[in-house]
N, C-alpha and C positions, 0 to 999 in steps of 0.2 A: 368588782371590775379590775381587769388586769391593767397594770400601769402602762402608759404609752411610752414606747421606746423611740427616741429621736436619734437618727443616725446622720452623721455629717459625711458628705461626699466631696471629694476633690474633682474638679473638672479637668480631665486629661486632654480633651480635644474640644475646641469651640471655634466660633468665628473669629478670625483675626481682626484686631482693632483697625488694621489698615484697609479693611473692606467697609463699604457702606452697609448700613443695616438694611437698607432697601435699595433695589436696583430699579431706577426710574425709567429704564428704556421703554418698557411697556407697562401700562396700567395693570394688566391682568397677570403679569409675570414678575412681580416685584421681589420675589425670593428665588428666582431662577436666572441662570445665565443663558445666553443664546447658543451655547455650544451643544453639539450633538452628543448623545450618550456614548461614553467611552473615549471622547476626545481628550487628548493630553493637555490642552490649554488650561482646563480647569484645575488640573493637578499642579501644573507649573505656577498658575496664579496663586494657589494656596502656599506653595513653597516660598514664593517671592514675598507674599504678604507676611508670612511667619518670620522671614529673615528681617524685614523692615521693623516688625514689632520687637524682635529680640535685640536688635541693635539700637532701638530707641531713636530711629531717625525719621519717623513718619512726618513730623512737622517740617522737615527740610528736604523731603524727597520729591523729585520731579520725574514723572514717568512719561517717556516719549513713546506714543503709540504709533502703530504702523498702518499701512493699508493691507488688509488680509483678514483672516478669520478672527484675529484678535483686535479688530478695528475698534471695538467698543470697550477697551480697557478703562476708559474714563468713566464708564457707568459703574464700575466695580471697585476701583481703588480710590480710597479716600486720601489722596495725596495731590500734589500739584500735577496736572495733566496737560500735555500738549499733543495735538494730533499732527503728524508729519505727512508730507506727500510721499507717494510710493517709493520706498527704498532710501528716503532721505533722513531717516531717524538718526543715524550717527552724526550727520552734519548739523541737525537741529540740536542734538545732545551736546555737541561741541560748543555751539553758540551759548547754550544755557549754562554749561559748566564754566565757560570763560567769563560770562557776564555775572554769574552768581557762584563763585568758587566755593562758598560755604555749603552749597546744596549737594545732595546725593542724586545724581542724574543717572537714570536707568533707561537704556534703549531696549525695547522689547520687540522682537521681529521674528517673522516666519521665514522659511527657506525661499519662497517665491519673492519675498520682499528683500531679504538681505543678500541672497546669493545670486540673484538675477539682476534686476534693475539697480539694486543697491550695492553692487560689488565695488564700485569706485569709492563710495562713501565709507564702507566698512574697512576697505584696504588702507585708505589714507588716514582715517581716524586711528587705526591700530598702529600704523607706521609713525604717526606723530606721538603715540603713547598717551593719547588723551585720557585724563583721569575720569573715565566713565565706566559703567558696568553694562555689558551687553548680554541679554538673554536671547539665544538663538534657537528657536523651536523648529526642528527639522523633521517633517513628515514625508519628505521625498515626493511631493506632489503640489500642484496648485489646487488647493481645496476650495477656496471661496468662489472661484470662477468656473468650477465644474470639472476639475480633474485633468488639466493639461499637464504635460511633462514639465518638470522643473529642472534646474541645473543639478539638483541632488537626486533625481529619479534614477533608480537602479538599472543596470544593464538587464534587459529582458523584461522589465516591469512595464505593464500595459497602462496606457492612459488614453485620453480622448485624442491626443495628437500623436501617440505612438501605439495604435491599436494592435500592432503585431509585436509590441515590446520595444524598448529602447535599444538602439544599436549604436555601438561606438563609431562605426564608419559614417553614420549620418547625423547622429545627435551628440556625438562626443561622449566622454566618460563622465561619471558623476563627479561633481566638484567637491573636493575635500577642503572645506573652509578652515577648519581648525588646523590642519596640517599646513595649509597655505599661509595663514597668519603667523604660525609658529616659526616660519623662516625669517620673520622680521625681527629686528633687534629690540624695538621699543616695548612690545607687550610684556606685562608682568605675569599674567596668569591666563592660561587657556586650557580648558578641559572639556572632553566630550563625555556625556552621561546618557542614560536611557531610562525609559519608563516601562521596561519589559517585564519586571517582576518587583516584588516588595524590596528585595535587596538593592536592586538598581535604583528604585525610588528613594530609598534612604540615602544612597550616595549622591543622587542628584540634589536632594535637600541640602546636604552639607556643601556641595559645590556652589550652589546659588547663594547660600549665606556667605560663603567665603568671597565670592565676587563682589558682593555689596560691602563686606567688611574691608576688603582691600581699598575700595574707594574711600571709605570713612577714614582709613589710615593714610590716605593721600598717596598711595603707592603707584597708581597709574592705570593703564588699560587692562581690563579683565573681560574675558568672554567665556560663557558656558554654552556649549552646544548640547541640546537635549533631543535625542531621538524619540519621537512621539508618535503614537498611533492615530490613525484617521479612519475609523471604521466605515463611515458613510461613503467616502470616495473610494476606499480600497474594496468596498463591497464585502465586508466581513462583519461578524458580530464583535462586540467589544473584547471578549476574551481571545478570540482568534487574532484580532489586531494587535493586542498586547504581546501575544506569543510571537507574532511576525516581527515585531521590533527586536525581540531578543534572539530569535532563531535565524532571521534573514537579514534584516538591516545591519545588525552588528557585524556581519561578515564583510560588508562593504565599508562600513564606518566603524572601525574598532574603537572601543572605549578606552579612555585613559587620559592622563595629564600630558599635554604636549608642550607646555611651558609653565614653569613655576620659579619665578625669581623673587618671590615674596620675602624670603628670609634675608637676602642680601640687598633688596631694594630699599633705598632711603626715601622718605616722604618727599614728594615733588615740591620744589620751592613755590611759595605763594606768588601769583602773578604780580608784576609791578603795578602800582596804582595808575589809573588812567591819567593822562596829562590834563592839565588845566586847560579850559577852553581858549584862554589867551595864548597858549603855547602851540595850539594846533596849526595856525598859519605858518609859524616858523618851521615846524616839523615837516609840513607839506611843501615848503619852499615857496610859499605864496608871498609876494611882495606887498607891502602895506598899501601901496596905491591901487592894487588890484582887489582889495577887500571891498565888500558891499558897504554902502554908505552907513548903514545901521548895524554894522558888525558888533555883536555883543550887546546890543540894546533892543529891548522889546518894543514893539509898536505901541505908541500911546493910544489907548482905547478905553472906552467906558462901557463896552458890552462884550459878551462872549462871541467869538467868531468860529464858525465851522462851515466854511464854503466847500461844497462838494460838487465838482464839475465833471461831466462826461462830454468829451469832444469826439466826434465821429465823422468820417467821410472816406473818400478814396485816397489811396496813397498818392502823394504828389500835390495834394491840396494844402499842405502845411498844417495838418492836424496835430502832429507831434510838436511842432514849433510853438503853437498856441500854448500847449501844456507846459513846455519848457519855459516860456516867458512868464507864465503865471507862477510856476514853481520858483524860478529864480527871483522874481519880484517879491514873492512871499518870504523867501530867505532874507532878502535885503531888508524887508520890513520887520524882521525879527519874529516871524510866525513859525509855527511848526508846519512842516510841508511834506507831502509825498507826491510823487509823479510816477505813474505806472503805465508804460506803453503796451499796446497790444496790436499786432498787425499780422496780415496774412503772409504766405510764403513769398509773395512778390509785393514789396511795399508800393512801388509805383503802379497805379491802376488797380491794385488789390485793396481790400477793405482795410481800414486803419482806424483805431480809436485809442484814446488814453483816458486815464483816471487822474484827477488832480484834487488834492485836499489841502486847504489852507485853514489852520486852526490856531486858536489861542491856547489849546491844550495839546498834550502829546497825542499823535495820531495813532489810533489803535489798529487800523487796517488801511492799507493803500487802496483797497477795492471801493469803488463807488457804485453801490447797488441801487440806491435811491437818490439820484442827483438833485441838487437844488437848482442847477442850471444845466441844460442840455444844449450844446452847440452842434447842430446837425447841418453838415455842409452839402448834403444831397438827400433826396427823398428816401432811398433805401435805408440810410442811417436813421432818418427821422422815424420811419415805420418800425425799425428794429428796437429803438430805445424810447420812443415817445411815452409809452405806458409806464415807464419806470420813474418818470419825474414826479417828485413829491408834490402834494397839494400846496399851493402858494408859491411854487417854483416857476422857473422861466424856461421857455424853449426859444432859442435863436435859430431861425431857419433860413437857409440860403435858397430862396425861391420866390417867384413872382407872387404867389398866394399860398396861404397855408391850407393843406388839404382838409376839406370839411369833415371827413371821417376820422381825422386825427385830433379834432378839437375836444378838449376835456374841460369840464367845469372846475374852476379853482386853479387852473394852470395858465399863466400869462404867456403870451406869444408875441414875438417880434419877427415877422416874416418880410424879408426884403430881398431884392435881386443883388446880393452882395458882390457877385462876380462882375456884373455889369457896372455897378457903382465903383468897383475897384479899377475897372478898365478906364473909367472916366478920369481917374487919378493918374493914369499913365501905364498901368500894368495889371491885368486881371489876376496875377498871381498873389497880389497883396490882399485878396478878398479875406484871407484868414485874419489879417491884422485889422481889417474893418470890423469883422465880427468880434474880434477880441476887444476892440475899442468900445463896442456896444455892451459887451459883457462887463467891462470895467466900470462903465457908467451905471449899469443896472445895479451892480453890487456895492460899489463905492468903498470897498475894503482897503484897496491898495493905494498908497500915495503915488502920484505921477512920477516923483523922483525915483522911486523904487522900480517902476516900470521902465523908465528911461535907462536906468543903470543895467537892468536885466537885458534889455534889447541890445545895448552896446557890448555886453559880454558875449552874447550869442551870435550877433550878426557883425561880421568884420568889414564888409564892403560899405564904404561911406554912402555910395549911391543908394543902396538898399536901406540903410538906416534912415536916411532922409525920407525915402518913399514910405517906409513902414511908419514913421512918425506921423506923416500926413494921413496915412490910412487909419491909424489909431484915433487921431483927432476927428476924422470924418465919421468913424463909427460912433464916437461919443455924441457928436452932433446929430446923427441920424436917430439915435434913441431919444434925445431931447425933442427933436421934431415930431417923433411919433407921440410923445406925451402931449405936446401942444395940440396936435391934431385931435387926439382923443378928448382933450379938454374942450376944444371948440365944438366937437360933435356932441359932447355931453351937454354943453350949454345950449346948443341949438335944439337938442331934443327937449330940453326943459322949457324952452320958450314956445313950443308948439301947443 
């Protein structure tokens, strides 16, 4: 028998450690990305993952993903991931870098995201010299939404919104982002590269690594613009699309380094430490007597609190004020609080609603998708949000009777003509405070002293304060009366 020869091989190329081993976006495609064949995003992803690996920063990297073709970056990169609203990635990246300065924060954006809706964010982040790295993938078209013209679309280039080709007289000229940002004083490094051939790809790899390395060295704002093929929307095969980048796009967007101050740039100084909590009132100029009664002290409690309230009605019904009183009272009581208003183009008579969360733990999101309490000040609001109330929750409804087709098993209901009851107190406009009083009695989280303090901060007219206080008390009593009535009915039913 011949002796067996064992050969050792060195792996020259392999999956970057910064990628997940499986992509969980779809069960049947756990080893494939969602990108079209020939798309440049996959190539740029590999460059970025390799740079993260080589610099050894995977465990402290935060990738801010956009809205666009690369919306699913969080399925591929095994790093910290945040999804930003359309165009807002530089603003989110700024917040992350300032709150976690030890992190490597990378904003990854396409041209429809960065150079259209996101122009304000990228311009001001660059002008401030934020110590972030921006990867800007420019394929001169809105790809994800079907091929509309983008700010970077070339003169003469056809799209669904420029079927005869882009014209400067009607659509303007292609926006040169790298040249524009290079006119600012603060950026440290700006370069435009391309994916038109292997030589260009090699240079793009070096540029992306450098942009990340600049941040690791604390030098400031870096941006790499990558001219990238989009075969599907351009209606070309992958090879044709790659050649179009090199032979056509490059004429409009010349490659090169537009700013390089990395040699002379000194590391940016570390941000000053956050002020102590006790110092914040002084910094804001808040007088001691104006502070909440429980400033700096947590509410004494023996259970975890997570009150999630949705309040809805017409503009002018005091929907937002209910939310403000709840939020202010929660702050006074030492709870974690969020208040998120949402209203139509015309507040008065238009639809209006708000989300309020009061919690003993940090609030992870201000959105209240499944409220524990719904305050519905009219029937349209009830029908819009009734099905969202969690099992065991409450609906407080301003109406003579609760609609039978809105009744749900496991959801408690308090339906009363709150507007008429408020009118009996002296003004129908305090119906919101009557409903708030019922809510406060139902939940029992907030001490009355905190509610009183919040009301006095928000309502300045003494007449209205007195009326609101009576309305709150009346709301509490109405809920107690409803419990007594239910108890009596239950006893009566048992005696039959």
